[in-house]
N, C-alpha and C positions, 0 to 999 in steps of 0.2 A: 605717592607711593601706595602700593596695594599688595596684599598677601597673594602669593602664588606658589603652587606646588612644583618643586624642581627635584631632579635627581642628578648626581654628579658621577655616577657609575652604574653599571648594570648590576642587577641583583634582585633580591626579594623585596617584599613591602617595606622592609626597614630602611631601604635607601632613599625613600621619599622624605623630603624636607619642605616645610612651609617657610618661605622666605619673603622679605619685603623687596619689591622690584619697582622700577619706574615703568609705567605703562605707555605713556606717550599718546600721540594723536593717531587716528586711523589714516592710512594712506589712500591713494586712489583705489576705488573699488572695495574699500574695507569699512567695517563697522566696529565701533567700540561698545561693548555691552557691560552693564553692571550685573554681575551674575547673582542669581538668587538660589539656584539649585543645579547640581551636576549629576547626570546619569552615568554610572560606571558601566564599562563594557569590557569583555574578556580581552579584546585586542589591546587594551591599555596595559593589562598585566603582562601580555606577551611582549609588547614593545619595551616595557620597563626591564624585563628580564633578558632581552636580546633574542627572543624566539618569534618575533613577528615577521610577516612577509616583507617588511621594510626595516632595515637596520637603523639604529640611532646614528645620525651623522656627526653630532657634536654634543659636547657637554658644556654647561649644564643643559639638560633637556627637560621638556615639560610634557604634559599628557592631556588627553581629553578631547572629545569631539562633540559631546552632547551636553547641552546646558539650556537652562531657561533663565531669562532675566529681562532687563529693560534696556532699550537702546539709549546710549548716552550721547553718541556723536557719530556722524557719518562722514566718510571721505569724499573726495571729488568724484563726480560721476555716478554716485549712488542715488537711485531714485526709488520711490515707493516705500521708503523706510524713514521714520522721523524720530527724533529724541522723545523719550517718554513712552514709546510703543512697546507693549509686552511681546516678546519673541522667544523662539527656541532655535537651537542650532542642530544641524545634521552634518555628517562628514562629507565634505567635498574636497578636503585638504589633507596634506600630510601633517602628522604630529611633529615632524622635523621643522615645520614652518609655523604652526599655530597650535595652541593648546588652551583648553577652557577650564583647567583646574586652577581657578583663581577668583579673586573678588571682582576684578575688572579686566577684561580681555579684549583683544582685537582679532577678528575673524573676517574672512572674505564675505562680502554681501551675498554671494551666491549660496552660502551655507546657512542663511538666516531665513526662518519661516515665521510668519505672523502666528502668534498664539491665539487660538480660538477663544472667543469670549466665554468666561466661566471656567476656563482651564487654569488651575493654579500652577505655581512654579514647580512644585514637586512633581505633579502630574505632567507638566510640560517638559520636564527633563527625563521623563520615563517612557513616553509613548512613541516619539517619532522614529528613533533608530530601530526599535523593535518592529513597528508596523510597516515602515518603509522597506526594511529588509525582507519581511515576510511577503509583502505585496510584490516586490520586485522579483523574488524567487518564484513564488507560486503563479503569479499572473503574467508578468512580462517574460520571464525566462521559461516558466513551466507551462504556460498556457492553460491553467486550470479552468475546468468547466463544471457546471452543476452535475452532480452524480458521480464525479471522480472520487477516488479514495486517495488520501494523502497520508503517508507514513512519515513520522518525524521523530528523531531522537533528540536528546538534551531537551526534552519537552517542557521541563520546568523552568528553563531559561526565559528571559523576557521575549526573545525571538520565538522560542517554541510556543509560548502561550499566545503570542500574537498570531502565529500561524494557525493555531487551533481556532482562534476567533475569526480570522480571515476565511479559512476554509468553511467554517460553519455559516458565515454570512453569505457565501456564494453558493450554498447548497451542496458542498462537497462533504465527505466524511473523513474527519481526522482521526487517525490511530496514533496514539502516543506511546513512545518507548521510554522506559525509565529503568535504571539499574536495580533499584530496590523497591520494596513495596511501600516505603515511607511516604512517598509523594503520590501514591495512586489515587487516593480520595480527592486530593486537591486538584489533580488533573481532570478527574471526572467532573468535578464541580465547575471547572473552567470550560467544559464543553467537549472534552475528548469523547468520541463514541466508544472507543475501546482503549484500554491501557494494558500494555504488555510489559511485565516485569522481566527484564532480560536475564537476570541471574537465576531465575526460576523456570522460565518458560522458553520454548522453542519459537523464535521470532518467525521463521519461515512457516512453520505449521500454523501458528496463530493467524498470521496475515492471510494466508491462503484460505483458511477456514472462514475468516470474517468476510472474504470477498468471493465466496463460492468458487475458489480456485482461480479467479481471474488475476489477482494481484493488484497492486496499487499503481495508478496512473502516474503519481509523483511520489518520489522518496526524497525527503529533505534531510541531508546528513551533515550534522555539525561536528561529528566525532572523527570521521575518516579512519585511517589505519586499516588493519586486517579485517575488521568487521564489515568493510564495504562488500566483501564477497557474499555474505549472507544477505545484505540489503539488495544486491543485484538480483538475487533469486526471487525476490518478492515483487519485482517490477512487472507490471502488466505489459502485454505485447504493445510495442510502440510507445511505452512509457518513458519517463525521464528520471534519472538519478542525479540530483544536484548536490554537490559537495560544497558547503559554504563555511566550514570550520575544520579545525584540526585538533580537537580537544584530547585525542588519544596520545598525541605527541609521537606517533609512530608513522613510518612510511606507509603510503597508501598504494596498494597494488591495483593495477587495472584488473577487474574481475576476469577470471579465466573463462574463455569461450567454450561452451559445450553445445554439441548438436542438440537441437530441441529446445534450447533456452528461448524465452521470448526475446524479440528484437527490442533493444533498449538503447537510449542515448545517455551517455554519462558525461557530465561537464562540471566545471567549477563555477561558482557564482560568488560575487562580492557585491555589497550594497552600492559600491561606487558605480556599478553599471547603471544604477537608477539615479543616484544623486548628482552625477557629473554630466548627465544628459538632460538639459532643461525641460524638454517635452515629457520625458519619463517622470522627472521629479514633479512637474506640474500635475500629471495624472495621479501620482502617488499622494501628493498633498491633498488633492480633491477627494480621493477615495478615503484616506484616513480621517480627514476632517468630517466627512459625511458620516462615517462610522461613529465618531466621537459624539456628534450631534444627536444621532439616533439612539445612543446608548449601547450599540452593538460592540463598540470598542471602549476600553477603559484602561487606565494605568493599573498594573498589578505591581505594587511596591512591596518588596520583602521587608526592607528595613532602611532607616535613615541614619546617617552619621553627620557630624559637623566637620567643617573643613580641617580643623585641628586634629581630627581623628582619622585622617586619610590612611595612615598605616593600618589601623584596625579595620577600616573599610576594605582595603585591598586584601587583608587576610581573610575576611569574610567572603570576598569575591572568589578567592582561590579555594575555599572550603567546599564549594559545590553543595552547600547545605541550603541555599536560598531557593525560594519559589518566587520568581518574578525579579523585579529590578531593585538594585541597591542604589540609593540616592544620597548624595552628600549635600547638605544645606549650607548656605553661605549667609552669614549675618553681619 
């Protein structure tokens, strides 16, 4: 038996329960992991409340795609992983099929990455989803090059901070958007070249001024909703607007086309574009591991909770007060 977080109905953080469950053995192509730390992601809050891109198919349901721990057992056909090996997980699977909110969990082997030497469990649960998402959006989908300008909202999220670091490492200029001034200094310290406080400043004016009127080659939008119209106006000619989140909770219009607007490409992006394609995931893993070794990348952890505090952890996740990753430790 092992403790696992389950929910029996849709709702707020209060529906989460820590229960004892049988774990069993991994099947073909699967790995059982003894979990040491869990990284929380906004998608889990949306899944739990019934607002995710994929509905909950059955109850009781579980949560989680990002964890760090140690391999306990491998199923038939799994090669390259052995019991006792420190690993992390990334999302290649549906939370209807697997979840990592627990002491011992089973996941597909394709979701398991070796944890670089010297990377602790808390850090190992905080870096991969953020950096792989940022890498895939900026480099695989966005084609980011040195000298480009990247505008990103929700900049204090783990993905936002990773995008700042990735852009800076590749010689691009990251411009961070944040709703209030409370996080401005933290974003500058993380490497943002400019921070625009959206409730006080005109985003279009500020971005165009910062780029000598050129605009940004890439805009990375985690919020969506009506604000996409303003973001479209700051995209440089032949630039890209990538929508990878829907934090606004509002419908996202296609930006109105006006004569004289720069030519732009607008598309959605999800991390699964990277993690479910082995060659892309191989490149992402190599890129992130290199950044970790050099010190260019690091885990930015806002706060840790224990597994028994999962309700409080989800409440903090939904407060939007964090800068960086929320991690739940498992002892």
